[in-house]
C-alpha positions in Angstrom: 43.5 178.6 140.0 41.2 180.0 142.6 38.7 182.6 141.5 39.3 182.2 137.7 37.0 180.3 135.5 39.2 180.2 132.3 42.4 178.5 133.9 43.7 175.4 132.2 46.2 172.8 133.5 47.7 171.1 130.5 48.4 167.6 132.3 46.8 165.3 129.7 44.1 164.3 132.2 40.5 164.5 131.5 38.3 165.8 134.4 36.0 168.4 135.7 35.4 170.8 138.6 32.4 170.6 140.7 31.7 172.7 143.8 35.4 173.8 143.9 36.8 170.2 143.7 38.7 168.7 140.8 37.7 165.2 139.6 40.1 163.3 137.3 38.3 160.9 135.1 40.8 159.7 132.7 43.6 160.5 130.3 43.2 162.3 126.9 45.4 159.9 125.0 43.3 156.8 126.2 40.3 158.3 124.4 39.1 156.2 121.5 37.4 157.8 118.6 35.4 155.4 116.2 33.5 156.9 113.3 33.8 160.4 114.7 32.4 159.3 118.0 34.5 159.6 121.2 34.6 156.6 123.6 36.1 156.3 127.0 37.9 152.9 127.4 36.5 152.6 130.9 32.9 152.7 129.5 33.7 149.9 127.0 35.7 147.9 129.8 32.7 148.1 132.0 30.2 146.9 129.3 32.6 143.9 128.8 32.6 143.1 132.5 28.9 142.9 132.5 28.6 140.8 129.3 29.1 137.5 130.9 29.7 136.3 134.6 33.0 134.5 133.4 34.7 137.9 132.9 36.8 139.0 135.8 35.9 142.6 137.2 38.9 144.8 136.9 40.6 142.7 134.3 39.4 144.3 131.1 41.4 146.6 128.8 40.1 148.3 125.8 42.7 149.9 123.5 43.1 151.3 119.8 45.4 149.2 118.1 45.3 151.1 114.8 43.7 153.9 113.1 42.0 153.9 109.7 39.9 156.3 107.8 36.8 155.2 109.9 38.6 155.9 113.1 40.3 153.6 115.7 40.2 149.8 115.6 39.4 148.6 119.2 40.7 145.4 120.7 39.8 144.2 124.2 41.8 142.0 126.4 39.7 140.1 128.8 40.7 138.3 131.9 38.5 135.3 132.8 37.6 134.3 136.4 39.9 131.9 138.2 37.2 129.4 138.7 36.9 126.4 136.6 34.1 125.5 134.3 34.3 128.6 132.1 31.9 128.8 129.1 32.8 127.9 125.7 35.2 130.6 124.4 33.0 131.2 121.2 30.0 131.9 123.2 31.9 134.2 125.6 33.5 136.1 122.7 30.2 136.6 120.9 28.5 137.8 124.2 31.4 140.3 124.5 31.2 141.5 120.7 27.3 141.9 121.0 27.4 143.7 124.3 29.9 146.3 123.0 28.0 146.7 119.8 24.7 147.1 121.5 25.8 149.6 124.1 28.4 151.5 122.2 27.8 151.1 118.4 31.3 149.6 118.0 32.3 146.6 116.0 35.4 145.4 117.8 38.5 144.5 115.9 39.6 141.8 118.3 38.8 140.0 121.7 41.5 138.3 123.5 40.7 136.0 126.5 43.5 135.5 129.0 43.9 133.7 132.3 43.1 135.7 135.6 46.0 137.9 136.7 47.4 138.2 133.2 46.5 141.7 132.3 49.4 144.0 133.2 48.6 146.6 136.1 50.3 149.3 138.0 51.2 148.7 141.7 48.0 150.4 142.7 45.9 148.0 140.4 45.0 150.2 137.4 45.2 148.5 134.1 48.2 149.6 132.0 46.5 150.1 128.6 49.5 150.9 126.5 51.7 148.0 127.8 48.7 145.7 127.1 48.3 147.2 123.5 52.0 146.8 122.8 52.0 143.2 123.9 49.0 142.7 121.6 50.8 144.2 118.7 54.0 142.1 119.3 52.0 138.9 120.1 53.4 138.5 123.6 50.3 138.8 125.7 50.7 136.4 128.6 48.3 133.3 129.1 46.2 133.7 126.0 43.2 131.2 126.3 41.4 132.2 123.1 41.3 135.1 120.7 39.2 136.3 117.8 40.0 139.0 115.2 37.9 140.7 112.6 38.7 139.6 109.0 40.8 142.0 107.2 39.1 143.6 104.2 41.2 144.4 101.2 41.2 147.9 100.2 41.0 147.6 96.5 39.8 150.1 93.9 37.5 149.4 91.1 38.5 146.5 88.7 39.8 147.7 85.4 38.9 145.6 82.2 41.8 144.9 79.9 
């Protein structure tokens, strides 16, 4: 609203105003919170794209798949370049995990490598995070090449002696 500094538009978008222009930077519901720290999925996706040359630019999706007492569990779905001669999947998954850990302090819950063109996108080319998350949960992601998931840690209380 022109002339007022305290006006809010409740759209669910994240953004800012600068020099009278509105810049939309993302969606509030896409925000990832891990150990109390907020992370934008786009930042994690960019880090994954830079982790290895075999990762296809614009083909990475970072989503929260569950929430625990420590915050969101984050999974990344990663398209590989269409060219042949991709590196060993274990090497690639390790490079992605180390890159995200070093840049953001996040231990990923899962990494899924898929063939080029497999990540769901809108007609304008934006990744469809929630469709991707739902497919991961249902085990219906298309063209999975390899995947890694963090081992589940049993949440048990102290042992009681009989």
